[in-house]
C-alpha positions in Angstrom: 1.3 -0.8 12.1 3.8 -2.7 9.9 3.1 -6.3 11.0 4.7 -7.8 7.9 8.1 -9.5 7.9 11.1 -8.0 6.2 11.2 -11.1 4.0 7.7 -10.4 2.7 8.3 -6.8 2.1 11.6 -7.6 0.2 9.8 -10.2 -1.9 7.0 -7.9 -3.0 9.1 -4.7 -3.5 10.1 -5.4 -7.2 6.5 -6.2 -8.1 5.3 -3.1 -6.3 7.7 -1.0 -8.1 6.7 -2.4 -11.5 3.0 -2.0 -10.6 3.1 1.7 -9.6 1.0 3.8 -11.8 3.4 6.0 -13.8 0.8 8.6 -14.7 -0.2 9.1 -11.1 3.5 9.4 -10.0 4.1 11.8 -12.8 1.3 14.0 -11.5 2.8 13.9 -8.1 6.2 15.0 -9.5 4.7 17.8 -11.5 2.9 19.2 -8.5 6.2 19.9 -6.7 8.6 20.2 -9.7 9.3 23.9 -9.1 10.1 23.5 -5.5 13.9 23.9 -4.8 13.5 21.3 -2.1 10.7 19.2 -0.7 9.9 17.6 2.7 8.2 14.2 2.5 6.5 12.3 5.3 6.1 8.6 4.5 3.5 6.9 6.7 4.0 3.2 7.6 7.3 3.2 5.8 8.4 -0.4 6.5 12.0 -0.7 5.4 11.8 2.4 3.1 10.4 0.9 -0.2 8.5 4.1 -1.0 11.6 6.2 -0.7 13.5 3.9 -3.0 10.6 3.8 -5.6 9.7 7.5 -5.6 12.8 9.7 -4.8 14.2 9.6 -8.3 11.0 11.2 -9.7 11.0 14.2 -7.3 13.0 17.4 -7.1 16.7 16.9 -6.4 16.8 18.2 -2.9 14.6 16.1 -0.6 14.1 15.6 3.2 12.3 12.4 4.1 10.7 11.5 7.4 10.0 7.8 7.5 7.3 6.8 10.1 6.7 3.3 11.5 6.3 1.7 14.8 8.2 -1.5 13.8 11.7 -0.9 15.1 13.1 -3.9 13.3 12.0 -2.6 10.0 13.1 1.0 10.7 16.5 -0.4 11.5 16.7 -1.7 8.0 16.1 1.7 6.4 19.4 2.3 4.6 21.6 4.8 6.5 22.9 6.2 3.2 20.3 8.2 1.2 19.9 7.6 -2.5 22.0 10.8 -3.3 23.9 13.5 -1.4 20.9 15.8 -1.8 18.5 13.5 0.0 18.3 13.3 3.7 16.4 10.5 5.6 15.2 10.3 9.2 13.6 7.1 10.5 11.1 8.0 13.2 9.3 5.4 15.5 5.7 6.5 15.9 2.5 4.6 16.4 0.2 6.0 13.7 -2.9 4.7 15.5 -2.3 7.3 18.2 0.3 9.7 16.9 -0.8 10.6 13.3 -0.9 14.3 14.1 2.6 14.2 15.5 3.8 12.6 12.3 2.3 15.4 10.2 3.5 18.3 12.3 6.1 20.8 10.9 6.9 21.8 7.4 5.6 19.1 4.9 5.2 19.3 1.1 4.0 15.8 0.4 2.6 12.9 2.5 3.1 9.4 1.0 2.1 5.8 1.9 2.2 2.5 0.2 0.2 -0.7 0.7 -1.3 0.6 3.9 -4.7 2.1 3.7 -6.5 -1.2 3.3 -5.3 -2.1 6.8 -7.0 0.8 8.6 -10.5 1.6 9.7 -13.0 4.1 8.2 -12.6 6.2 11.3 -8.8 6.4 10.9 -9.1 7.3 7.2 -11.5 10.1 8.1 -9.0 11.3 10.7 -6.2 11.2 8.1 -8.2 13.1 5.5 -9.1 15.7 8.1 -5.5 16.2 9.1 -4.3 16.4 5.6 -6.9 18.9 4.6 -6.5 21.1 7.7 -2.8 21.4 6.8 -3.6 21.8 3.0 -1.1 19.0 2.2 -0.7 16.8 -0.9 -1.2 13.1 -0.3 0.0 10.2 -2.5 -1.2 6.7 -1.7 0.1 3.8 -3.8 -0.7 0.1 -4.0 -3.9 0.0 -2.0 -5.6 -3.3 -2.5 -9.1 -2.8 -4.0 -10.6 -6.3 -4.0 -10.1 -7.3 -7.7 -8.7 -10.8 -8.0 -8.5 -12.7 -11.3 -7.2 -16.2 -11.5 -6.7 -17.9 -14.8 -7.7 -20.7 -15.2 -10.6 -20.2 -12.9 -11.6 -22.7 -10.2 -15.0 -23.4 -8.6 -13.6 -22.6 -5.2 -12.0 -19.3 -6.1 -15.0 -17.2 -5.0 -15.4 -18.8 -1.6 -11.6 -18.6 -0.8 -11.4 -14.9 -1.9 -14.5 -13.9 0.0 -13.0 -15.5 3.1 -9.8 -13.6 2.5 -11.7 -10.4 2.3 -13.5 -11.1 5.6 -10.1 -11.7 7.1 -8.8 -8.4 5.6 -11.5 -6.5 7.4 -10.5 -7.6 10.9 -8.7 -5.2 13.2 -5.1 -4.6 12.3 -4.5 -2.2 15.1 -6.6 0.7 13.8 -10.1 -0.7 14.3 -12.0 -2.9 11.9 -10.1 -2.5 8.6 -11.8 -1.3 5.4 -9.9 -3.8 3.3 -10.9 -3.5 -0.4 -13.1 -0.5 0.3 -10.3 1.7 1.6 -9.2 3.4 -1.6 -12.7 4.3 -2.7 -13.5 5.6 0.8 -10.4 7.8 1.0 -10.9 9.2 -2.5 -14.6 9.9 -1.8 -13.7 11.8 1.4 -11.0 13.9 -0.4 -13.3 14.8 -3.2 -16.1 15.7 -0.7 -13.8 18.3 0.9 -12.9 19.8 -2.5 -9.6 18.1 -3.2 -8.7 17.1 -6.7 -7.8 13.4 -7.0 -5.9 11.7 -9.8 -6.1 7.9 -9.7 -5.0 4.8 -11.7 -4.6 1.1 -11.4 -1.4 -0.5 -10.1 -2.1 -4.2 -10.4 0.2 -7.0 -9.7 0.3 -9.4 -12.8 1.9 -12.6 -11.6 2.8 -15.6 -13.7 3.7 -19.1 -12.5 7.4 -18.3 -12.4 6.8 -15.5 -9.9 7.6 -16.5 -6.3 5.2 -13.8 -5.2 2.3 -15.7 -6.9 2.9 -18.7 -4.6 3.1 -16.5 -1.5 -0.2 -14.7 -2.4 -2.0 -18.0 -3.0 -0.7 -19.3 0.4 -1.9 -16.1 2.0 -5.4 -16.6 0.5 -5.5 -20.1 1.9 -4.1 -19.2 5.3 -6.6 -16.3 5.7 -9.5 -18.5 4.7 -8.5 -21.2 7.2 -8.1 -18.7 10.0 -11.3 -16.8 9.4 -13.5 -19.9 8.9 -16.5 -20.4 6.7 -14.8 -22.6 4.2 -14.3 -26.3 4.9 -10.6 -27.3 5.5 -10.9 -30.0 2.9 -12.1 -27.5 0.3 -9.2 -25.2 1.1 -6.7 -28.0 0.9 -8.1 -29.3 -2.4 -8.0 -25.7 -3.8 -4.4 -25.4 -2.8 -3.5 -28.7 -4.4 -5.2 -27.7 -7.7 -3.5 -24.4 -7.7 -0.1 -26.0 -7.1 -0.7 -28.3 -9.9 -1.4 -25.5 -12.3 1.7 -23.6 -11.2 3.8 -26.7 -11.7 2.4 -26.9 -15.3 3.3 -23.2 -15.8 -0.2 -22.2 -16.8 -1.5 -20.3 -13.7 -1.8 -16.5 -13.9 -2.9 -14.1 -11.2 -3.9 -10.5 -11.2 -4.3 -8.6 -7.9 -6.0 -5.2 -8.2 -4.5 -2.1 -6.5 -5.2 1.6 -6.8 -2.8 4.5 -6.7 -4.1 8.0 -6.1 -2.9 11.5 -5.6 -5.1 14.0 -3.7 -4.2 17.7 -3.6 -5.9 21.0 -2.8 -7.5 22.4 -5.9 -5.3 25.0 -7.5 -2.1 23.7 -6.0 -1.2 21.1 -8.7 
């Protein structure tokens, strides 16, 4: 489920933390502020970035269950919790098959970050069903929503980004991924079953000095080359022009993400 390298996750973590929507996170915190202690299940936890970003906003006593099938990343979850009142367990599970197991037992809040755009419509329906049956709160951050703005613009931007989106919708282990449609799909399903949903943008804003900008551009080009439909020469020319603008310190990139918090009506 977490096919990303530790290096990539470490590179993006500071930008993810800055991008998190503070209003949505504040709503999450208010929803459980009166709880003397909370149990949180973090789906597709990677190396524990959600724990590090969110734990400070929640009630003092916390018990975290961090779920992933990538044993290498789970091994990097810090053995020491952020405070003495926070306990952490790293649990190896394949969410494609064992979602229900991950949610079993007492749970106050389910979280995930930068994950829903990798899963299928069928899996999201399953997730929403399981959350609703258990009457749980669900906080999803940093779901890519398809908005990309490059400044200055380039004539090849649209073709490269469209190819990237086609690549995003390939199977990542959960069936054909929803990619940019994932957040809207999940929000629609939660609202259809009567949940209240708070949402807000959590965009990356990357300047030419940001290392992450270069990695994102390389990811666009690599995905376009892999999926096909754009001539190799066009991709190479696009990369060269983008590198030139970066070197001139004038390239800016915005990548759209959505944060949302879904909770049973009346439980906020």
